[in-house]
N, C-alpha and C positions, 0 to 999 in steps of 0.2 A: 480078273483075267490074269493068268499066269503067263510069264514069258521068260526068256533066257537072256543073260548078259552075253554080248558078242564081243570078240576082240576087235579093237580098232587101234592098231599100232601097239603102244605100251598101255593104252587105256582100255576101258570096256564101255559099251554102250547098250542102249535098249532101242529096238526098232518099234516105232509107234505106228499102229494101223491108221490108215487114212481116216477112217470113221472117227477115231478118237481125236486125231488132229483137227478135223472139222468141228467136232462137238465142242472142243476146248477153244476153238478160234485161234489156234497157233499159226504163226507165220515163220519166216526164216529165222528170226531172232526170238529167243525165249529167256525168261528169268529162271535160274536154277538155284535151289536152296534145300536145306535139310531142316525139318521141324519134327521134334518128338520121334526121331528114328525113321522118319519117312522122307523120301526124296520128293521134292515139289518141283514140278515143271509148270510154269505159268506164262501167259502172254507177257511179252515185254511191254512195259508201260512206256508211252511216248514221253519224252523228257518234259514237255510243258503241258501235258494233259490237265485240264481243269483250270488253267490260268485265265482263260477268257471269262469263265463264270465267276472266278474269284475277283477279277478286276471289275466286273459288272456289280457284284455285291459291295465291293469297296466303294464304288462310285455312289451307289444308292445310300450308303451310310455316311458319305462325305469323308471317307478315309483315304481318298486318292489325291490329297494335297501334297505339294512339294515339301520336303523336310527342310531344305535350305532355300533362302531367297535367291532368285536368279541374279547372276553376276554377268555384266556385259564384258566382252573382250574386244580386242582390236578388230576381230572379224565382224562384230556387230556394228562398228562405227562407219564403215565404208562399203561401197558396192563391190561385189565380187566380179571379177572378169573370168570367163571360162575360156 
């Protein structure tokens, strides 16, 4: 599909048809980049996507142990009052 660049202040932009936005699953925020002379517009990745699965796999392998031994502090020694 051919389209034209439109002026947006000192910049230029491309209007994306709704069908393309829906097909690509784009929302308000997108990732923008350039690869091999092509402009890439992609869904923005959520900051912690995949963390739950990674944690589950670490647990299954036994890799989810503390790196340092626990150290008690004065907050552990007495009851807290709220």
